[in-house]
C-alpha positions in Angstrom: 0.0 0.4 0.0 2.7 2.5 1.0 4.4 1.6 -2.6 1.5 2.3 -4.3 1.1 5.7 -2.2 4.4 6.7 -3.4 4.1 5.9 -6.9 1.2 8.1 -6.9 2.7 10.9 -5.1 6.0 10.5 -7.6 3.3 11.0 -10.6 1.5 13.9 -9.0 4.8 15.9 -8.6 5.8 15.0 -12.3 2.8 16.3 -13.3 2.7 19.2 -11.4 6.4 20.2 -12.8 5.1 19.4 -16.4 4.1 22.8 -18.5 5.7 24.9 -15.4 9.4 24.9 -16.8 10.5 28.1 -18.4 13.9 26.9 -19.7 12.1 24.4 -22.1 14.4 24.8 -25.4 12.5 25.1 -28.3 13.0 22.9 -31.2 14.7 24.2 -34.4 13.2 23.5 -37.4 15.8 23.7 -40.9 13.6 26.1 -42.1 14.2 28.5 -39.2 18.0 27.8 -38.8 18.3 29.0 -42.7 16.6 32.3 -42.3 18.3 32.8 -38.9 22.1 32.1 -40.8 22.0 33.6 -44.3 24.1 35.7 -46.3 22.6 39.2 -45.9 23.6 42.4 -48.3 24.2 44.1 -44.7 26.9 41.3 -43.6 28.6 41.7 -47.0 28.3 45.6 -46.4 30.0 45.7 -43.2 33.3 43.9 -44.7 36.2 46.2 -44.0 38.6 45.8 -47.3 40.1 48.3 -49.8 37.3 48.6 -52.7 38.8 49.9 -55.6 37.3 51.0 -58.3 38.6 51.7 -61.8 40.2 55.0 -63.0 38.2 56.9 -66.2 41.1 55.9 -68.1 41.2 52.1 -67.2 37.3 51.9 -67.7 38.1 53.2 -71.3 40.4 50.4 -72.2 38.2 47.7 -70.3 35.1 48.7 -72.4 35.4 46.0 -74.7 36.3 43.7 -72.5 32.9 42.0 -72.5 33.8 39.2 -69.5 35.4 41.9 -67.0 32.0 44.0 -67.6 29.9 40.9 -66.6 32.5 40.2 -63.7 31.5 43.8 -62.7 28.1 43.3 -63.1 28.2 39.4 -60.9 30.6 41.4 -58.6 27.9 43.8 -58.0 25.1 41.7 -57.5 27.5 39.8 -54.8 27.6 42.8 -52.8 23.8 42.9 -52.7 23.7 39.0 -51.6 22.4 37.4 -54.7 24.5 34.2 -55.0 23.3 32.9 -57.7 25.8 33.5 -60.2 28.6 31.8 -57.7 26.1 29.1 -56.7 25.3 27.8 -60.6 26.4 25.6 -62.4 30.2 24.9 -62.0 30.9 24.7 -65.7 29.3 28.0 -66.8 31.8 29.3 -64.1 34.7 27.7 -65.7 33.9 28.4 -69.1 33.5 32.0 -67.9 36.7 32.0 -65.9 38.6 31.1 -68.8 36.8 33.4 -71.3 38.0 36.3 -69.0 41.4 35.3 -69.5 41.5 34.8 -72.8 39.7 38.0 -73.6 42.7 40.2 -71.6 43.0 43.4 -73.6 46.8 43.5 -75.2 47.9 46.2 -73.5 46.7 44.9 -70.1 48.3 41.3 -70.7 51.3 41.7 -67.8 52.2 39.6 -65.4 51.0 41.0 -62.4 47.5 41.2 -64.0 47.2 37.9 -65.1 48.5 36.9 -61.7 45.3 38.8 -59.9 43.1 37.1 -62.5 44.2 33.9 -61.6 44.0 34.7 -57.9 40.7 35.5 -58.6 40.0 32.6 -60.1 40.9 30.8 -57.3 39.0 32.7 -54.9 35.6 32.3 -57.3 35.8 28.6 -57.5 36.6 28.4 -53.3 33.5 30.7 -53.0 31.5 28.0 -55.4 32.2 25.5 -53.6 31.7 26.6 -49.9 28.4 28.0 -51.2 27.6 24.8 -52.7 28.5 22.7 -50.1 25.7 21.9 -47.2 28.4 21.6 -44.1 30.4 24.6 -44.5 29.7 27.4 -41.7 28.3 30.5 -42.6 31.2 32.4 -41.5 33.4 30.6 -43.5 31.1 31.8 -46.5 31.1 35.1 -45.7 35.1 34.9 -45.8 34.9 33.5 -49.1 32.9 36.1 -50.1 35.0 38.6 -49.0 37.9 37.1 -50.5 36.2 37.6 -54.0 35.7 40.9 -53.2 39.1 41.5 -52.1 40.6 40.0 -55.3 38.1 41.8 -58.1 39.5 44.8 -56.2 43.4 44.0 -56.3 42.7 43.4 -59.7 41.2 46.9 -60.5 43.8 48.2 -58.4 46.7 46.7 -60.8 44.7 47.7 -63.7 45.0 51.2 -62.6 48.7 51.1 -61.6 49.4 49.6 -65.3 47.6 52.6 -67.2 49.2 55.1 -64.5 52.2 53.6 -65.3 52.0 53.7 -69.2 50.9 57.2 -68.9 54.5 58.5 -66.6 56.2 56.6 -69.5 54.8 58.7 -72.2 55.8 61.6 -70.6 58.9 63.0 -72.6 61.3 65.5 -70.2 61.7 68.6 -71.7 
């Protein structure tokens, strides 16, 4: 009889304690997790890096370099957290990068510029991998985005340096 009464009291305390716990952990659904952990334009705007743009003289030279123009547009979308190009088909990205390297204007075919293009290619492929794999941390994805933006800015800087160097070499002393 005492055993039955003890079981009854135990069950009574268990039922009383149910529902009063304020420290109940909520179960996160995968949908909530992706909403909380997503790449936003604000996160990209908060990157700390030197973003170089082309000088007017450099813009004139790359005006007919179609793949560079397309890349500049895609980088603009990337800054707004539109990752569709970088999450797209790998074959298209590979073809794009190959054409980008092949269509470099002849007056920009220097080792520093070509090396910046190769670095940009590497960073873009790394970003593709980090965005398409499911188990990659959000911070690593953001880091890869920053690396692509820095690589593009460095390409712009190198193009500007080349144009400036060519300009100063044309100046003849009087």
